[in-house]
Backbone atoms as SQL, in Angstrom:
CREATE TABLE atoms (id INTEGER PRIMARY KEY, chain TEXT, resi INTEGER, resn TEXT, atom TEXT, x REAL, y REAL, z REAL);
INSERT INTO atoms VALUES
  (1, 'A', 1, 'UNK', 'N', -11.497, 6.477, -28.797),
  (2, 'A', 1, 'UNK', 'CA', -11.106, 7.296, -28.186),
  (3, 'A', 1, 'UNK', 'C', -10.587, 7.240, -26.764),
  (4, 'A', 2, 'UNK', 'N', -9.769, 7.903, -26.261),
  (5, 'A', 2, 'UNK', 'CA', -9.257, 7.799, -24.951),
  (6, 'A', 2, 'UNK', 'C', -10.130, 8.600, -23.740),
  (7, 'A', 3, 'UNK', 'N', -10.538, 7.960, -22.618),
  (8, 'A', 3, 'UNK', 'CA', -11.398, 9.054, -21.971),
  (9, 'A', 3, 'UNK', 'C', -10.509, 8.559, -20.770),
  (10, 'A', 4, 'UNK', 'N', -11.167, 9.674, -19.478),
  (11, 'A', 4, 'UNK', 'CA', -10.789, 9.140, -18.596),
  (12, 'A', 4, 'UNK', 'C', -11.660, 8.659, -17.173),
  (13, 'A', 5, 'UNK', 'N', -12.835, 7.889, -17.973),
  (14, 'A', 5, 'UNK', 'CA', -13.732, 7.497, -16.861),
  (15, 'A', 5, 'UNK', 'C', -13.835, 5.853, -17.440),
  (16, 'A', 6, 'UNK', 'N', -12.936, 5.214, -16.623),
  (17, 'A', 6, 'UNK', 'CA', -13.098, 3.234, -16.653),
  (18, 'A', 6, 'UNK', 'C', -13.404, 2.779, -15.461),
  (19, 'A', 7, 'UNK', 'N', -13.979, 1.771, -15.507),
  (20, 'A', 7, 'UNK', 'CA', -14.280, 1.063, -14.162),
  (21, 'A', 7, 'UNK', 'C', -13.301, 0.044, -14.056),
  (22, 'A', 8, 'UNK', 'N', -12.498, -0.136, -12.989),
  (23, 'A', 8, 'UNK', 'CA', -11.700, -0.460, -12.439),
  (24, 'A', 8, 'UNK', 'C', -11.718, -2.148, -11.403),
  (25, 'A', 9, 'UNK', 'N', -12.326, -3.268, -11.822),
  (26, 'A', 9, 'UNK', 'CA', -12.449, -4.238, -10.982),
  (27, 'A', 9, 'UNK', 'C', -11.333, -5.272, -10.806),
  (28, 'A', 10, 'UNK', 'N', -10.877, -5.239, -9.529),
  (29, 'A', 10, 'UNK', 'CA', -10.187, -6.204, -8.868),
  (30, 'A', 10, 'UNK', 'C', -10.747, -8.018, -8.800),
  (31, 'A', 11, 'UNK', 'N', -10.524, -8.853, -9.404),
  (32, 'A', 11, 'UNK', 'CA', -11.046, -10.378, -9.760),
  (33, 'A', 11, 'UNK', 'C', -10.651, -10.953, -8.865),
  (34, 'A', 12, 'UNK', 'N', -11.514, -11.869, -8.058),
  (35, 'A', 12, 'UNK', 'CA', -10.632, -13.209, -7.230),
  (36, 'A', 12, 'UNK', 'C', -10.080, -14.410, -8.582),
  (37, 'A', 13, 'UNK', 'N', -9.654, -15.500, -7.537),
  (38, 'A', 13, 'UNK', 'CA', -9.463, -16.130, -8.188),
  (39, 'A', 13, 'UNK', 'C', -10.327, -17.385, -9.545),
  (40, 'A', 14, 'UNK', 'N', -11.790, -16.705, -8.994),
  (41, 'A', 14, 'UNK', 'CA', -12.390, -17.642, -9.810),
  (42, 'A', 14, 'UNK', 'C', -13.141, -16.424, -10.718),
  (43, 'A', 15, 'UNK', 'N', -12.474, -15.033, -10.855),
  (44, 'A', 15, 'UNK', 'CA', -13.308, -14.319, -11.941),
  (45, 'A', 15, 'UNK', 'C', -14.076, -13.528, -11.382),
  (46, 'A', 16, 'UNK', 'N', -14.507, -13.615, -10.017),
  (47, 'A', 16, 'UNK', 'CA', -15.490, -12.864, -9.757),
  (48, 'A', 16, 'UNK', 'C', -14.859, -11.113, -9.189),
  (49, 'A', 17, 'UNK', 'N', -15.686, -10.015, -9.171),
  (50, 'A', 17, 'UNK', 'CA', -15.322, -8.714, -8.558),
  (51, 'A', 17, 'UNK', 'C', -14.862, -8.738, -7.408),
  (52, 'A', 18, 'UNK', 'N', -13.595, -8.223, -6.311),
  (53, 'A', 18, 'UNK', 'CA', -14.199, -8.145, -5.152),
  (54, 'A', 18, 'UNK', 'C', -13.762, -6.721, -4.682),
  (55, 'A', 19, 'UNK', 'N', -14.183, -5.784, -5.855),
  (56, 'A', 19, 'UNK', 'CA', -13.718, -4.454, -5.660),
  (57, 'A', 19, 'UNK', 'C', -13.066, -3.858, -6.132),
  (58, 'A', 20, 'UNK', 'N', -12.118, -2.344, -5.705),
  (59, 'A', 20, 'UNK', 'CA', -11.062, -1.568, -6.644),
  (60, 'A', 20, 'UNK', 'C', -9.957, -1.137, -5.690),
  (61, 'A', 21, 'UNK', 'N', -10.183, -1.729, -4.320),
  (62, 'A', 21, 'UNK', 'CA', -9.355, -1.211, -3.603),
  (63, 'A', 21, 'UNK', 'C', -8.373, -2.234, -2.995),
  (64, 'A', 22, 'UNK', 'N', -6.992, -1.716, -3.143),
  (65, 'A', 22, 'UNK', 'CA', -5.892, -2.852, -2.219),
  (66, 'A', 22, 'UNK', 'C', -5.455, -1.865, -0.869),
  (67, 'A', 23, 'UNK', 'N', -4.359, -2.769, -0.080),
  (68, 'A', 23, 'UNK', 'CA', -3.718, -2.073, 0.503),
  (69, 'A', 23, 'UNK', 'C', -2.747, -2.444, 1.259),
  (70, 'A', 24, 'UNK', 'N', -2.097, -2.257, 2.338),
  (71, 'A', 24, 'UNK', 'CA', -0.367, -2.497, 2.446),
  (72, 'A', 24, 'UNK', 'C', -0.527, -4.246, 2.976),
  (73, 'A', 25, 'UNK', 'N', -1.577, -4.772, 3.102),
  (74, 'A', 25, 'UNK', 'CA', -1.546, -6.359, 3.341),
  (75, 'A', 25, 'UNK', 'C', -1.423, -6.609, 1.708),
  (76, 'A', 26, 'UNK', 'N', -2.121, -6.087, 0.774),
  (77, 'A', 26, 'UNK', 'CA', -1.862, -6.635, -0.801),
  (78, 'A', 26, 'UNK', 'C', -0.204, -6.629, -1.303),
  (79, 'A', 27, 'UNK', 'N', 0.647, -5.662, -0.533),
  (80, 'A', 27, 'UNK', 'CA', 2.051, -5.202, -1.241),
  (81, 'A', 27, 'UNK', 'C', 3.080, -6.783, -1.766),
  (82, 'A', 28, 'UNK', 'N', 2.821, -6.604, -2.796),
  (83, 'A', 28, 'UNK', 'CA', 4.114, -7.778, -3.317),
  (84, 'A', 28, 'UNK', 'C', 3.044, -8.752, -3.777),
  (85, 'A', 29, 'UNK', 'N', 1.722, -8.832, -3.834),
  (86, 'A', 29, 'UNK', 'CA', 0.448, -9.556, -4.280),
  (87, 'A', 29, 'UNK', 'C', 0.545, -9.173, -6.353),
  (88, 'A', 30, 'UNK', 'N', 0.441, -10.474, -6.676),
  (89, 'A', 30, 'UNK', 'CA', -0.371, -9.940, -8.139),
  (90, 'A', 30, 'UNK', 'C', -1.635, -10.407, -8.094),
  (91, 'A', 31, 'UNK', 'N', -2.342, -8.922, -8.786),
  (92, 'A', 31, 'UNK', 'CA', -4.049, -8.975, -8.807),
  (93, 'A', 31, 'UNK', 'C', -4.336, -9.113, -10.418),
  (94, 'A', 32, 'UNK', 'N', -5.423, -9.940, -10.502),
  (95, 'A', 32, 'UNK', 'CA', -6.095, -9.684, -12.036),
  (96, 'A', 32, 'UNK', 'C', -6.697, -8.623, -11.578),
  (97, 'A', 33, 'UNK', 'N', -7.081, -7.730, -12.972),
  (98, 'A', 33, 'UNK', 'CA', -7.900, -6.781, -12.692),
  (99, 'A', 33, 'UNK', 'C', -8.795, -6.621, -14.358),
  (100, 'A', 34, 'UNK', 'N', -9.753, -6.464, -14.187),
  (101, 'A', 34, 'UNK', 'CA', -10.725, -5.963, -15.178),
  (102, 'A', 34, 'UNK', 'C', -11.017, -4.780, -15.566),
  (103, 'A', 35, 'UNK', 'N', -10.838, -4.107, -16.555),
  (104, 'A', 35, 'UNK', 'CA', -11.546, -3.024, -16.929),
  (105, 'A', 35, 'UNK', 'C', -12.304, -2.574, -17.710),
  (106, 'A', 36, 'UNK', 'N', -13.333, -1.797, -17.454),
  (107, 'A', 36, 'UNK', 'CA', -14.542, -1.567, -18.899),
  (108, 'A', 36, 'UNK', 'C', -14.840, -0.173, -18.866),
  (109, 'A', 37, 'UNK', 'N', -15.074, -0.302, -20.156),
  (110, 'A', 37, 'UNK', 'CA', -15.346, 1.177, -20.893),
  (111, 'A', 37, 'UNK', 'C', -17.128, 1.372, -20.349),
  (112, 'A', 38, 'UNK', 'N', -17.422, 2.277, -19.372),
  (113, 'A', 38, 'UNK', 'CA', -18.630, 2.130, -19.164),
  (114, 'A', 38, 'UNK', 'C', -19.583, 2.843, -20.270),
  (115, 'A', 39, 'UNK', 'N', -18.822, 3.434, -21.287),
  (116, 'A', 39, 'UNK', 'CA', -19.831, 3.895, -22.583),
  (117, 'A', 39, 'UNK', 'C', -20.181, 2.616, -23.324),
  (118, 'A', 40, 'UNK', 'N', -19.160, 2.107, -23.869),
  (119, 'A', 40, 'UNK', 'CA', -19.609, 0.706, -24.961),
  (120, 'A', 40, 'UNK', 'C', -20.258, -0.469, -24.133),
  (121, 'A', 41, 'UNK', 'N', -19.235, -0.756, -23.163),
  (122, 'A', 41, 'UNK', 'CA', -19.144, -2.084, -22.102),
  (123, 'A', 41, 'UNK', 'C', -18.093, -2.736, -22.632),
  (124, 'A', 42, 'UNK', 'N', -17.175, -2.361, -23.505),
  (125, 'A', 42, 'UNK', 'CA', -16.051, -3.413, -23.833),
  (126, 'A', 42, 'UNK', 'C', -15.196, -3.131, -22.642),
  (127, 'A', 43, 'UNK', 'N', -14.542, -4.461, -22.673),
  (128, 'A', 43, 'UNK', 'CA', -13.767, -4.936, -21.528),
  (129, 'A', 43, 'UNK', 'C', -12.663, -5.582, -21.650),
  (130, 'A', 44, 'UNK', 'N', -11.402, -5.412, -20.596),
  (131, 'A', 44, 'UNK', 'CA', -10.357, -5.962, -20.895),
  (132, 'A', 44, 'UNK', 'C', -9.637, -7.019, -19.763),
  (133, 'A', 45, 'UNK', 'N', -8.930, -7.287, -19.803),
  (134, 'A', 45, 'UNK', 'CA', -8.143, -7.923, -18.388),
  (135, 'A', 45, 'UNK', 'C', -6.544, -7.487, -18.709),
  (136, 'A', 46, 'UNK', 'N', -6.142, -7.914, -17.221),
  (137, 'A', 46, 'UNK', 'CA', -4.848, -7.653, -17.186),
  (138, 'A', 46, 'UNK', 'C', -4.189, -7.879, -15.831),
  (139, 'A', 47, 'UNK', 'N', -2.976, -7.487, -15.472),
  (140, 'A', 47, 'UNK', 'CA', -2.691, -8.306, -14.157),
  (141, 'A', 47, 'UNK', 'C', -1.844, -7.086, -13.466),
  (142, 'A', 48, 'UNK', 'N', -1.803, -6.757, -12.174),
  (143, 'A', 48, 'UNK', 'CA', -0.975, -5.828, -11.844),
  (144, 'A', 48, 'UNK', 'C', -0.379, -6.190, -10.444),
  (145, 'A', 49, 'UNK', 'N', 1.026, -5.861, -10.112),
  (146, 'A', 49, 'UNK', 'CA', 1.593, -6.021, -8.984),
  (147, 'A', 49, 'UNK', 'C', 1.438, -4.725, -8.074),
  (148, 'A', 50, 'UNK', 'N', 0.830, -5.246, -6.453),
  (149, 'A', 50, 'UNK', 'CA', 0.780, -3.993, -5.930),
  (150, 'A', 50, 'UNK', 'C', 2.134, -3.534, -5.061),
  (151, 'A', 51, 'UNK', 'N', 2.435, -2.282, -4.959),
  (152, 'A', 51, 'UNK', 'CA', 4.252, -2.189, -4.818),
  (153, 'A', 51, 'UNK', 'C', 3.944, -0.856, -3.834),
  (154, 'A', 52, 'UNK', 'N', 4.445, -0.739, -2.810),
  (155, 'A', 52, 'UNK', 'CA', 4.409, 0.754, -1.718),
  (156, 'A', 52, 'UNK', 'C', 5.624, 1.520, -2.037),
  (157, 'A', 53, 'UNK', 'N', 4.976, 2.178, -2.500),
  (158, 'A', 53, 'UNK', 'CA', 6.427, 3.772, -3.252),
  (159, 'A', 53, 'UNK', 'C', 6.241, 4.641, -2.217),
  (160, 'A', 54, 'UNK', 'N', 5.655, 4.656, -1.097),
  (161, 'A', 54, 'UNK', 'CA', 5.574, 5.940, -0.209),
  (162, 'A', 54, 'UNK', 'C', 6.869, 5.535, 0.408),
  (163, 'A', 55, 'UNK', 'N', 7.646, 6.751, 0.791),
  (164, 'A', 55, 'UNK', 'CA', 8.820, 6.649, 1.493),
  (165, 'A', 55, 'UNK', 'C', 8.111, 6.523, 3.266),
  (166, 'A', 56, 'UNK', 'N', 9.279, 6.032, 3.638),
  (167, 'A', 56, 'UNK', 'CA', 9.136, 5.518, 5.108),
  (168, 'A', 56, 'UNK', 'C', 8.650, 6.338, 5.997),
  (169, 'A', 57, 'UNK', 'N', 7.670, 6.596, 7.065),
  (170, 'A', 57, 'UNK', 'CA', 8.216, 8.360, 8.320),
  (171, 'A', 57, 'UNK', 'C', 8.455, 7.779, 9.357),
  (172, 'A', 58, 'UNK', 'N', 9.667, 8.368, 9.372),
  (173, 'A', 58, 'UNK', 'CA', 10.503, 7.999, 10.819),
  (174, 'A', 58, 'UNK', 'C', 10.296, 9.091, 11.765),
  (175, 'A', 59, 'UNK', 'N', 9.725, 8.317, 13.116),
  (176, 'A', 59, 'UNK', 'CA', 9.263, 8.928, 14.261),
  (177, 'A', 59, 'UNK', 'C', 10.266, 8.709, 15.191),
  (178, 'A', 60, 'UNK', 'N', 10.762, 9.978, 16.042),
  (179, 'A', 60, 'UNK', 'CA', 11.751, 9.664, 17.168),
  (180, 'A', 60, 'UNK', 'C', 11.052, 9.894, 18.234),
  (181, 'A', 61, 'UNK', 'N', 11.382, 9.397, 19.311),
  (182, 'A', 61, 'UNK', 'CA', 10.729, 9.285, 20.405),
  (183, 'A', 61, 'UNK', 'C', 11.865, 10.624, 21.609),
  (184, 'A', 62, 'UNK', 'N', 11.231, 10.784, 22.250),
  (185, 'A', 62, 'UNK', 'CA', 11.896, 12.063, 23.091),
  (186, 'A', 62, 'UNK', 'C', 12.929, 11.161, 24.330),
  (187, 'A', 63, 'UNK', 'N', 14.040, 11.519, 24.924),
  (188, 'A', 63, 'UNK', 'CA', 14.647, 10.798, 25.593),
  (189, 'A', 63, 'UNK', 'C', 15.230, 12.135, 26.741),
  (190, 'A', 64, 'UNK', 'N', 15.553, 11.802, 27.882),
  (191, 'A', 64, 'UNK', 'CA', 15.869, 12.529, 28.584),
  (192, 'A', 64, 'UNK', 'C', 17.380, 12.116, 29.323),
  (193, 'A', 65, 'UNK', 'N', 18.575, 12.267, 29.017),
  (194, 'A', 65, 'UNK', 'CA', 19.305, 11.871, 30.162),
  (195, 'A', 65, 'UNK', 'C', 20.171, 13.047, 30.856),
  (196, 'A', 66, 'UNK', 'N', 20.672, 12.768, 32.193),
  (197, 'A', 66, 'UNK', 'CA', 21.083, 13.940, 32.840),
  (198, 'A', 66, 'UNK', 'C', 22.903, 13.733, 32.850),
  (199, 'A', 67, 'UNK', 'N', 23.322, 15.065, 32.668),
  (200, 'A', 67, 'UNK', 'CA', 24.977, 15.484, 33.084),
  (201, 'A', 67, 'UNK', 'C', 25.344, 14.051, 34.130),
  (202, 'A', 68, 'UNK', 'N', 24.645, 13.301, 34.701),
  (203, 'A', 68, 'UNK', 'CA', 25.494, 12.765, 35.401),
  (204, 'A', 68, 'UNK', 'C', 25.560, 11.410, 35.188),
  (205, 'A', 69, 'UNK', 'N', 24.929, 10.632, 34.117),
  (206, 'A', 69, 'UNK', 'CA', 24.317, 9.368, 33.298),
  (207, 'A', 69, 'UNK', 'C', 25.340, 8.841, 33.143),
  (208, 'A', 70, 'UNK', 'N', 25.602, 7.455, 33.861),
  (209, 'A', 70, 'UNK', 'CA', 26.718, 6.567, 33.422),
  (210, 'A', 70, 'UNK', 'C', 26.572, 5.601, 32.455),
  (211, 'A', 71, 'UNK', 'N', 24.743, 5.385, 32.406),
  (212, 'A', 71, 'UNK', 'CA', 24.664, 4.362, 31.201),
  (213, 'A', 71, 'UNK', 'C', 23.636, 4.592, 30.656),
  (214, 'A', 72, 'UNK', 'N', 24.463, 5.200, 29.241),
  (215, 'A', 72, 'UNK', 'CA', 23.826, 5.668, 28.094),
  (216, 'A', 72, 'UNK', 'C', 23.200, 4.599, 27.177),
  (217, 'A', 73, 'UNK', 'N', 22.059, 4.894, 26.839),
  (218, 'A', 73, 'UNK', 'CA', 21.427, 3.810, 25.599),
  (219, 'A', 73, 'UNK', 'C', 22.056, 3.636, 24.501),
  (220, 'A', 74, 'UNK', 'N', 22.072, 2.530, 23.754),
  (221, 'A', 74, 'UNK', 'CA', 22.833, 2.225, 22.291),
  (222, 'A', 74, 'UNK', 'C', 21.489, 3.153, 21.589),
  (223, 'A', 75, 'UNK', 'N', 20.099, 3.117, 21.593),
  (224, 'A', 75, 'UNK', 'CA', 19.552, 3.484, 20.971),
  (225, 'A', 75, 'UNK', 'C', 19.384, 5.137, 21.096),
  (226, 'A', 76, 'UNK', 'N', 18.924, 5.752, 19.998),
  (227, 'A', 76, 'UNK', 'CA', 18.899, 7.351, 20.203),
  (228, 'A', 76, 'UNK', 'C', 17.541, 7.400, 21.184),
  (229, 'A', 77, 'UNK', 'N', 16.682, 6.854, 21.013),
  (230, 'A', 77, 'UNK', 'CA', 15.629, 6.640, 21.665),
  (231, 'A', 77, 'UNK', 'C', 14.678, 5.495, 22.215),
  (232, 'A', 78, 'UNK', 'N', 13.908, 5.256, 22.942),
  (233, 'A', 78, 'UNK', 'CA', 13.220, 4.476, 23.272),
  (234, 'A', 78, 'UNK', 'C', 12.524, 3.778, 21.949),
  (235, 'A', 79, 'UNK', 'N', 12.313, 2.535, 21.776),
  (236, 'A', 79, 'UNK', 'CA', 11.561, 1.648, 20.666),
  (237, 'A', 79, 'UNK', 'C', 10.566, 2.489, 20.456),
  (238, 'A', 80, 'UNK', 'N', 9.805, 2.276, 19.222),
  (239, 'A', 80, 'UNK', 'CA', 8.248, 2.680, 18.873),
  (240, 'A', 80, 'UNK', 'C', 7.814, 1.081, 18.881),
  (241, 'A', 81, 'UNK', 'N', 6.798, 1.426, 19.448),
  (242, 'A', 81, 'UNK', 'CA', 5.639, -0.039, 19.076),
  (243, 'A', 81, 'UNK', 'C', 4.795, 0.055, 18.010),
  (244, 'A', 82, 'UNK', 'N', 4.939, -0.546, 17.043),
  (245, 'A', 82, 'UNK', 'CA', 4.117, -0.817, 15.703),
  (246, 'A', 82, 'UNK', 'C', 4.624, -0.598, 14.673);
């Protein structure tokens, strides 16, 4: 049967589990995973590619320009750090 409760583990290059969490540092990497059915103990292996599917968040800084300003910046606002 199909169940909604499986144990998913990411494996290192030696086949040992290293948890089940990926982050933005893993985008583009291919990881080996092991999926275990906790009821039967049956296991299977496969690979996943970590992708970033979230759209970027655009942040705009405020900028004040007086009416007499002659040097208007090319950027819409000062650059953001990070």
